[in-house]
C-alpha positions in Angstrom: 104.5 79.7 130.9 105.7 82.5 133.4 104.6 82.0 136.6 103.1 85.6 137.1 100.5 86.7 135.0 101.3 89.5 132.7 99.6 92.6 133.6 98.2 95.2 131.7 99.5 98.6 132.8 97.1 100.7 130.6 98.3 104.4 131.9 101.5 102.8 129.9 101.6 105.5 127.3 105.3 104.7 125.7 104.2 100.8 126.0 102.1 102.1 122.4 104.0 101.9 119.6 105.7 104.7 117.6 106.0 104.8 113.8 109.8 105.1 113.7 109.1 106.2 109.7 107.2 109.1 110.8 110.1 110.1 112.8 113.0 109.7 110.5 110.8 111.8 108.4 110.6 114.7 111.1 114.4 114.3 111.4 114.9 114.9 107.4 112.6 118.1 107.9 114.3 119.4 110.7 117.5 119.0 108.6 115.6 120.7 105.3 115.2 123.9 108.2 119.0 123.8 108.9 119.8 123.9 105.6 117.7 126.4 104.2 118.5 125.5 100.8 115.9 127.0 98.1 114.1 124.6 96.8 110.5 123.0 96.1 108.6 122.0 99.3 105.4 121.9 100.0 105.0 123.0 103.6 103.1 125.2 105.8 102.8 126.9 109.5 102.5 124.1 112.1 104.0 121.1 109.3 106.3 120.0 111.9 104.0 120.0 115.0 101.8 117.9 112.7 104.0 115.1 112.3 104.5 114.9 115.7 100.8 114.8 115.9 100.9 112.1 113.6 103.6 110.1 115.5 102.7 110.4 118.9 100.7 107.2 120.5 97.0 107.9 121.7 96.1 108.0 125.8 92.9 106.9 124.5 90.3 103.5 124.5 87.4 102.4 122.9 84.2 101.8 125.2 81.0 99.9 124.2 77.9 100.9 122.8 75.4 98.0 123.0 72.5 100.4 123.4 73.4 102.0 120.2 74.2 99.3 118.1 72.3 97.1 115.9 73.2 93.5 116.8 76.4 94.1 118.6 77.7 90.6 119.7 77.7 89.1 116.5 78.1 92.8 113.9 81.2 92.9 111.6 80.5 96.7 111.1 81.9 99.3 113.6 80.5 102.4 114.1 83.1 104.6 116.0 81.8 108.0 118.1 84.6 110.6 118.7 87.6 112.4 117.3 88.5 110.3 114.5 92.1 111.1 115.1 92.4 108.8 118.1 90.0 106.7 117.1 92.4 105.7 113.9 95.6 105.8 116.1 93.3 103.0 118.4 93.0 101.0 115.0 96.8 101.5 113.3 98.1 98.4 115.2 94.7 96.0 114.9 93.9 96.9 111.5 97.6 97.3 109.8 97.1 96.7 105.9 93.6 95.7 106.0 91.6 97.9 104.8 90.6 97.9 101.2 89.3 101.5 100.6 89.4 104.7 102.9 87.1 107.1 102.0 87.8 110.8 103.1 84.8 113.2 102.9 86.5 116.2 105.6 84.4 119.2 106.7 85.6 122.1 103.5 87.3 125.3 104.6 84.9 127.4 104.1 86.0 130.2 106.8 84.0 129.3 109.3 84.6 127.4 112.8 86.7 123.9 112.4 85.4 121.3 115.0 88.1 119.0 114.4 91.2 121.4 115.5 94.3 120.6 116.9 96.7 122.9 118.9 100.1 121.2 118.9 101.7 124.0 121.3 100.1 123.3 124.6 98.0 120.6 126.1 94.4 120.2 125.4 93.7 120.8 129.5 95.6 124.4 128.9 94.1 125.1 125.8 90.8 124.7 126.5 91.4 126.7 129.9 93.1 129.6 127.4 90.4 130.0 125.3 87.0 128.3 126.6 86.2 127.4 123.1 84.4 124.1 122.7 81.9 122.6 121.7 80.7 119.4 123.3 83.8 118.2 124.7 86.0 119.0 121.7 88.0 122.2 120.4 86.1 124.9 118.1 88.5 127.1 116.7 87.3 129.9 114.6 89.1 129.8 111.1 88.1 132.8 108.9 89.5 133.0 105.1 91.1 136.4 106.4 93.4 134.5 108.6 97.1 134.3 108.0 97.3 130.6 108.9 93.6 129.7 107.5 95.2 126.8 105.2 97.8 125.7 107.7 95.0 125.0 110.2 93.1 122.6 107.8 96.4 121.0 106.1 97.4 120.5 110.2 94.1 119.2 110.9 93.9 116.6 107.7 98.1 115.8 108.1 98.1 113.4 110.6 94.5 111.5 109.6 95.7 110.6 106.0 99.2 109.9 107.2 97.9 107.3 109.8 94.7 105.9 107.5 97.4 105.3 104.6 98.8 102.5 107.2 95.6 101.0 107.3 95.5 100.8 103.7 96.4 96.7 102.1 98.7 96.5 99.7 96.1 97.0 96.9 94.1 99.6 98.8 92.8 102.8 97.9 92.1 106.3 99.2 89.4 108.5 97.9 89.2 112.1 99.3 86.5 114.3 98.7 86.6 118.3 98.3 85.5 121.6 96.7 87.9 124.3 95.4 88.3 125.5 98.6 91.4 123.6 99.6 91.4 121.5 96.4 95.3 122.4 95.2 96.3 122.0 98.6 94.7 118.4 98.9 96.3 117.3 95.7 99.8 118.5 97.2 99.3 116.8 100.9 98.2 113.3 99.2 101.0 113.5 97.1 103.3 113.9 99.5 101.9 111.0 101.9 101.3 108.7 99.0 103.8 109.5 96.5 103.1 111.6 93.2 103.6 108.2 91.0 100.3 106.8 93.7 97.9 109.3 92.3 95.5 107.7 90.3 93.4 110.5 89.1 91.1 113.9 90.0 87.8 113.1 88.9 85.2 116.1 88.9 81.9 115.1 89.6 78.8 117.1 88.6 77.2 116.9 91.9 74.9 120.7 90.5 74.4 120.3 86.8 72.3 123.8 87.4 74.9 125.5 89.1 74.6 127.6 92.5 72.4 130.4 91.0 73.8 133.2 94.2 76.9 133.3 93.0 78.4 136.1 91.1 80.7 135.0 88.7 80.4 131.2 87.9 77.6 129.1 89.0 79.7 126.4 91.0 78.2 122.8 90.2 81.2 120.6 90.7 83.2 118.7 93.3 86.4 116.6 92.8 87.2 113.5 94.2 91.0 112.3 94.7 92.2 108.4 94.0 95.4 107.5 95.3 96.5 103.8 95.5 98.7 102.6 98.6 101.1 101.1 95.8 99.6 101.6 92.4 101.7 98.5 90.8 99.5 96.4 92.7 96.0 97.7 92.6 93.8 97.2 90.1 89.7 98.9 89.5 87.1 96.4 89.8 85.6 95.2 86.1 82.4 96.7 86.6 80.3 99.3 84.6 78.7 102.5 86.2 76.9 103.7 82.9 73.4 102.2 83.3 72.2 102.0 79.4 75.6 100.4 79.1 75.0 97.6 81.7 71.6 97.3 79.9 73.6 95.7 76.8 75.2 92.5 79.1 72.2 90.8 79.0 74.0 87.3 80.2 75.4 85.8 83.2 76.9 82.7 84.4 79.5 81.9 88.0 81.5 84.7 86.7 79.1 87.4 86.6 77.5 89.4 83.8 78.7 89.1 79.7 77.7 89.9 76.6 78.2 88.5 73.3 80.6 89.4 70.5 81.3 87.7 67.2 85.1 86.1 67.4 85.8 87.4 63.8 87.9 90.4 63.6 85.3 92.7 61.7 87.4 96.2 62.0 87.8 98.1 58.6 91.4 98.4 57.2 93.8 95.8 56.1 94.8 95.1 59.4 92.0 92.5 60.2 92.3 90.8 57.1 93.6 87.4 56.5 96.5 88.7 53.8 97.5 90.9 56.9 97.1 87.8 59.5 97.6 84.8 58.2 98.8 83.2 61.5 95.0 84.7 62.7 93.5 82.4 60.0 92.8 79.0 61.1 89.8 76.4 60.8 88.1 75.8 63.7 86.0 72.3 63.9 83.0 72.4 66.1 81.1 69.0 67.3 77.2 68.6 66.6 76.3 69.2 70.0 78.5 72.8 69.9 80.4 71.4 73.3 83.5 70.6 71.8 85.8 72.0 69.3 89.2 70.9 67.4 91.8 72.9 65.5 92.4 69.9 63.6 89.5 67.7 61.3 87.1 65.2 63.4 84.5 63.0 62.0 81.4 64.7 62.0 82.7 67.9 62.7 81.5 71.2 61.0 84.4 73.2 59.8 84.2 77.1 60.2 86.2 79.7 59.0 86.5 83.8 59.9 84.6 84.5 56.5 82.1 87.7 56.9 79.2 88.8 54.2 80.0 89.0 51.0 82.7 85.8 51.3 85.5 88.5 52.8 88.2 86.5 54.5 89.1 88.0 57.9 90.8 86.4 61.1 89.9 85.4 64.3 91.1 87.9 67.4 93.1 85.3 68.7 96.2 83.0 67.6 94.6 78.9 68.2 96.4 78.4 71.5 94.9 81.0 72.7 91.3 80.6 71.5 91.5 76.9 72.5 92.5 78.2 76.3 89.4 80.3 76.3 86.9 77.7 75.0 88.3 75.6 78.0 87.7 78.4 80.3 84.4 78.9 79.5 84.8 82.1 77.9 83.8 81.4 74.0 80.4 80.3 73.1 79.3 78.4 69.9 75.5 79.0 68.8 73.8 78.2 65.8 71.9 81.3 64.7 69.8 80.6 61.4 71.4 77.0 60.8 74.9 79.0 60.6 77.8 78.1 63.2 78.7 81.5 65.2 81.6 81.9 67.5 81.3 84.3 70.0 83.5 85.6 73.1 82.1 86.3 76.3 82.4 90.0 76.5 82.9 90.6 80.3 81.1 93.5 82.3 83.8 96.5 81.7 84.4 100.0 81.3 86.9 102.6 80.8 86.3 104.8 84.0 86.6 108.0 82.8 87.4 111.5 84.8 84.1 113.6 84.4 81.4 111.7 86.1 77.9 113.4 84.9 75.6 110.9 85.6 72.2 112.6 86.6 72.5 110.0 89.7 75.1 112.0 91.4 73.0 115.3 91.9 73.4 115.9 95.7 70.0 117.1 96.2 67.9 114.5 94.3 70.0 111.2 95.3 71.4 112.8 98.5 69.3 114.8 100.2 65.9 113.8 99.4 66.6 109.8 100.4 67.9 110.9 103.7 64.8 113.1 104.4 62.2 110.4 103.2 64.5 107.8 104.9 64.3 110.0 108.7 61.1 111.7 107.4 63.1 115.2 108.6 65.1 117.3 107.0 68.6 116.5 109.3 71.6 117.3 107.4 73.1 119.5 104.8 74.9 118.4 102.0 74.6 114.8 102.0 76.7 113.0 99.3 74.6 111.3 96.1 73.8 108.0 97.4 74.7 106.3 93.8 78.0 108.5 94.0 78.9 106.5 96.8 77.7 102.9 95.3 79.9 103.6 92.0 82.8 104.4 94.3 82.8 101.3 96.2 82.0 99.4 93.2 85.2 100.3 91.0 87.5 100.2 94.3 86.2 97.3 96.6 84.7 93.7 96.2 82.6 91.2 98.3 84.4 90.6 101.4 86.5 94.2 101.9 86.6 96.3 104.4 85.6 99.9 103.9 86.9 103.0 106.3 84.4 105.9 106.4 86.7 109.0 108.6 83.8 111.8 108.5 80.9 109.4 108.2 78.1 112.7 108.7 75.2 111.2 107.6 76.5 107.7 106.9 76.1 108.0 103.1 79.2 105.2 102.8 77.3 102.7 105.0 74.3 103.1 103.4 75.4 102.3 99.8 77.6 99.8 100.8 74.9 97.6 102.5 73.1 98.0 99.8 75.8 97.0 97.3 76.1 93.9 99.6 72.5 93.0 99.1 72.7 93.9 95.3 75.6 91.2 95.0 74.7 89.1 97.8 78.0 90.3 99.2 79.4 91.0 102.5 81.7 94.4 102.8 82.4 95.4 105.9 82.2 99.2 107.2 84.2 101.4 109.6 82.6 104.3 110.0 83.7 107.2 112.1 81.6 110.3 113.3 82.4 113.3 116.0 79.6 114.0 118.3 79.1 117.1 117.1 76.3 119.0 118.3 73.2 120.4 116.2 72.3 123.9 116.4 68.9 124.3 118.7 66.8 125.9 116.2 68.0 123.7 113.7 65.7 120.8 112.2 68.2 117.9 113.1 67.4 119.2 116.9 63.9 119.5 116.5 63.4 116.1 115.2 65.4 114.7 118.1 68.8 114.8 117.1 71.3 116.6 119.3 74.3 115.7 118.0 75.6 114.3 114.7 76.5 110.7 115.1 72.6 110.1 116.5 71.4 111.1 112.9 74.3 108.9 111.4 73.7 105.5 113.1 69.9 106.0 112.6 70.7 106.5 108.9 72.3 102.8 109.0 69.5 101.3 111.2 66.8 102.3 108.9 68.5 102.0 105.5 69.4 98.7 106.6 65.3 97.9 107.3 64.5 99.0 104.1 66.6 96.9 102.4 66.5 93.9 104.8 69.9 93.7 105.6 70.7 92.5 109.3 74.4 92.4 109.4 73.8 95.5 112.1 76.9 97.6 113.8 78.8 97.6 116.6 79.2 101.0 118.3 82.1 102.0 119.8 83.1 105.1 121.2 86.7 106.8 122.2 87.1 107.1 125.4 89.4 107.7 128.7 91.0 104.7 129.8 88.9 104.4 132.3 91.3 104.4 135.3 90.9 105.9 138.4 92.9 109.3 139.1 94.7 107.8 142.1 96.2 105.6 139.3 98.4 108.5 138.2 98.8 109.8 141.8 102.5 109.4 143.5 102.7 106.9 146.4 103.2 110.0 148.4 100.1 111.4 147.5 97.9 108.4 148.5 96.9 107.4 152.2 97.1 103.3 153.2 92.8 103.3 152.9 93.3 104.9 148.9 95.7 102.3 148.3 93.4 99.6 149.3 90.3 100.8 147.4 92.8 101.5 144.8 93.1 97.1 144.3 90.9 97.9 141.5 92.0 100.5 139.2 88.9 101.1 137.1 86.4 102.9 137.8 83.1 101.7 139.1 81.4 102.5 135.7 83.0 100.4 133.5 81.2 97.8 131.9 82.4 94.0 130.9 82.5 95.1 127.3 84.1 97.9 128.2 86.6 96.3 130.5 87.0 93.7 127.2 87.7 96.6 124.8 90.7 97.6 127.2 92.0 94.2 126.2 91.7 94.3 122.3 93.4 97.8 122.2 95.7 96.7 124.5 96.3 93.5 122.4 96.0 95.1 118.9 93.5 92.9 118.1 90.5 93.2 115.8 87.4 95.2 117.2 84.8 93.2 115.2 84.8 89.6 115.9 81.9 87.8 117.3 81.1 88.3 121.0 79.9 85.3 122.6 78.2 85.1 126.3 78.2 81.6 128.7 77.2 80.5 131.7 79.7 78.4 133.8 79.5 77.0 137.3 76.2 79.7 137.4 79.4 82.7 136.7 78.9 84.8 133.3 82.1 84.4 130.7 82.7 86.3 127.3 84.1 84.4 124.6 85.6 86.6 122.2 86.6 85.4 118.5 86.4 81.8 120.2 86.3 79.3 117.4 88.5 76.2 119.6 91.0 75.6 121.2 94.0 78.3 121.4 91.7 81.1 119.3 90.2 83.9 120.7 89.7 85.6 124.3 88.0 84.4 127.0 87.3 86.8 130.0 86.1 86.3 133.6 85.0 90.0 135.3 83.4 88.4 138.2 84.0 88.3 142.0 83.8 84.2 142.4 86.8 82.9 140.9 86.6 79.2 142.3 89.5 76.6 141.3 86.4 74.4 139.4 85.7 77.8 137.4 89.2 78.0 137.2 89.8 74.6 135.6 86.7 75.2 133.5 88.1 77.9 131.7 91.5 76.7 131.2 89.8 73.6 129.7 88.5 75.7 127.0 92.2 76.5 125.7 91.8 80.0 124.7 94.9 82.4 123.2 94.2 84.9 126.0 92.3 84.6 129.3 91.8 87.5 131.1 90.8 88.4 134.8 89.8 91.3 136.6 92.2 92.5 139.3 89.6 92.9 142.1 89.2 89.2 141.7 92.2 88.1 143.7 92.1 88.7 147.5 96.0 87.5 147.8 98.9 86.8 145.5 98.6 83.1 146.4 95.5 83.4 144.1 97.1 84.3 140.8 99.9 81.7 141.6 96.9 79.2 141.5 95.5 80.1 138.6 98.9 80.4 136.9 99.6 76.6 138.0 95.8 75.8 136.9 96.4 77.1 133.4 100.1 75.7 133.1 98.9 72.0 133.7 95.9 72.3 131.5 96.5 74.8 128.9 100.1 75.9 129.0 100.1 77.9 126.0 97.4 80.3 126.9 98.5 83.5 127.7 96.8 84.7 130.6 96.1 88.3 132.0 95.2 90.4 134.8 93.7 94.1 134.1 
C-alpha cells in the first residue's frame, strides 16, 4: 500500500477512457475520403465530426437528487435528467456490457426545432454566444425540411448516442428503435452500420392508429416502425412468450417452469410421414405404472402397455425416438393422464409464439392505450403522443427476463418504466430501469405547464411515482442529474492568476453547494462503479459516514466528508475494511494527517484503496 493516498483529479478530462475502436474507424473514414473511390457508402455532412463526438470523453458528472427520488438509498432504478449523450458517456465504463435492452424513441425529424443538437465545429460556449439559441440551457437548432442539412443534423445527433449505447449492451442484448416514416430509411442504414447488417433482427410495423390520420392529403398514416437489432445475433434469443391474448388463454396449466398446454404425444398429422410404416423407429410401446408416476420402455409387471394408435385403430407414431421420450419424461415435460379409462400421454407445450413483423393488436392504439392511460394517471393532459403501455410491455416481454436492466434513452412520459413496473408485478420479477430525459421546458400555454409541470422530466418522474402507487410497486427510483463536476473555477486557473489568499481558500476545490451524495457520485463516476447500489448512512464517533454497496470486508465504498477526522474515527473506518475509503481534502489541516490515515489503513486494512477528493 503506498504512503500517499490516491488523489482524484476530477478536472483531468484526459483520464477518461477513449474508445480505440472508434478512433480506428475514424482513421478508416479519412482514408476513404483520401482515396476518393466511388463505392456504396452511407455518409452525410458531419459524419466525421459525429465520430469524434462519440469518442470524446465527457467533462460532466452526476448530481444526486434525493428530493426527486423515491426510496433513494435502496432503489436499483435510475432516472437521469440531462443530455442523454453526456449521460451515456457517464454510463459507458460503469455499465459496459451490462444492459439487456436499450429502447430508443428519439425526436422524430418532422422539420421543427431540435433540442438534442450538437454543433461539432465550435465549443458550446462559442455556439451559444454566437446564436443565442437556447432552451433551458440546451441548444435549440431550427431544422426545417427545406434545409439541405435537414437529414444530416438528425443523423449527427443520433449517431454518437446509438454508438455508445451499443457498447452498454450485454453480448445477448437488444436495441429497439422507434421511428415514423420521416427517417426510417436513414435509421436502418445507421443501425446497419453500427451493429452490422447481419445483426438486424427485423423491421416491425406497429399499427398504432388503425383509423389513420384523417387530415393527410394522400394516405392516412396508421403505422410506425420498430427496428430490432442484436448486439450479437448468434448469442441473442427472444423469450418464449405469447403476445396474443386469445392464444395465451389456451395455456391453462402451469408449473414451476411457467405456463403450458397439453398436446397428445401421438403424431396425428395427416399424410404418410406420420404412419408406422413411414417411421418404424417412432413406433414403440410405452409401459405406464398404475399410479401414472413412472414409465418404462420394456415390459414391467402391473404396467399398462400404450401404443400410438388413434381412432379406428390407425397406427401412427410417437413424436420422438424412445430415448428422447424418456428424457422428456424425466424432465417433467411429459404428462400422463387417465381420460375416460384410457391412458393418454401428452407433452407440455410451453408458452411460445412465432413473433411476426406486423403488430396489429388493438392494445397498441396510441391514443386509447397511451394518451388516455397517461391522462387518467396524471389527471391532466400533459404529453403528446405517448406510446401504448401494452406495446412497451410486449417489447419487454420478448427481449428481457426477470433480472435484466433496461435503458430508455429518450424517456418522454416514462411509458417504458411504467410498463416495466407492471411486468415485474405480474411475474414477481425484478427488472431494473435506467431512464434518461432532458429537462426540456414546457410551453407556458400548454396544459402540462398549467398543471404545474414546467419541464418534461417532471412529467416523466411523476408518472413513475403514480404508476408505482397504483401497481403497488415499492422499488422506487434514484434521481440523478447530469451536471458540471462542481469544481471551483479557480481550479482551472494557472498559479500566476491566483493570489495566496485564493490558494488558501481553494484547499477544498469543490463548490460549497455539493452535498455528500454529490461527492459520493463524483467518486462512483471516477471509479467506473455502478450507480444503483445500496446506500447506508451510519454514525461513528458521532460523525456521519456513507456506506455504498458495502456488504462486509473488501466490498463497496465508505466515505467520510466531515471536518472532524480523529485517530479513533479513522481506526473505526479502517476496521470496516472497505474496498475503497474516501475523504475530503479540506478534512486535513496538514499533510502529516494524510500520512497518519495511510498508516492506520496500512496496519488495519492494507488492501483498502484510500482516496482523497
